[in-house]
N, C-alpha and C positions, 0 to 999 in steps of 0.2 A: 962514544955514544953513552950518554947518562944511564945511569942504572935507575933500578926502580925507586930507591931509595930519593935520590936527585928528582924523578918525577914528585915522588909523595911531599918531598918539601916544597915542590914549586906551587903543587895545587894546596897545599897549607897556606902557603903566604898568600895566593891570589884570596881565598877565602878568608881570610884574615884582614885584608886589605878589602875586599869588599865588603865586610863587614863594620870595619872603620869607616870605610865611605859612606853607608848606609848611616851610621848614627851622624856622623857629622852633617848631613844634608836632609837630614826625614826624622831623626831621634826629635826625643821629648825636647834636648837640650842644643838641638840642630842650628844649622843655620836660617833656615827657612822660619823655625819657632821665633828666632831674633830678630829677624827683618820684622815679622807679623809684631811681637812684642815693640820693635821701635816705632814701628806704625801708631801704636794705641797711645804707644808715651806722646806721639807729637800731638794726636788730637785730644789727648786729658790736657795737655798744656793749655791747647787751645781753649779748652773749656773751663780751665780753672784761672787761665786771662781773663774769658767774660765776665767770670762768676765776681771777681776780684773789683773787677770795673766796676759790678750793680752791686757788691756789697760797700764799695765808697762812695754813691751816688747815696742809698740807702741811711749812710752812716750821717752824712752831709746832712741828708734830709731828718734826720732823728735830732741831729744839733740844732738847726736850725728851728725846731718843733719846740725844740725845750729852751732853747736861751734866745729865741726873737719872736716877733709878734707878725713879721711880715708874713712866713710860709703859711701859719695858722690862720690870717687874717683871708689869702689866698684862698686858701682850702674851701675857708667858710662861705666864700664868695661862690665858688663855682661849684660845691657840692650841695651848698644849704640854697644858695642863692639870698644869700643875706646882704644888709646895704649897710652904710655908717649912717649918725647920725646926721642931718641935714642933707644928705643924697637923695635923689628922687628914682625912683624903681620905675621901670618902662616895659612893658612886655608886648609883644610885635608877634599876633599869632594870624598866621599865613592860613586863608582858610581853603586853599587849595586849585580854585578857581581861577585860568589864567584872566590878566585883564586885557579889552580891548588894544592896546600899545604892545603887548607882549604875542598876540597872535600872529602879526605883520611877519 
């Protein structure tokens, strides 16, 4: 039959083991926090990849604007409605009233 010292030692070891398990699973540096951080890192990597792609597109656009006239011409046509010399500009305005052939 174990003595009182053995029972006390066993209780202390069980409490120590429980404390270590708590720290391992639920503590600030535990496995659950590790898994949460791992998921956050994966999400941030995806965001970074998307932003890197966007930055490359913007860098290419800046390069085109600085070194080429095609991008500048495209912007002038699309945003400002500009045309080249010798071109004719036609503007079609819809009146919103349906034509008789559209009513069928």
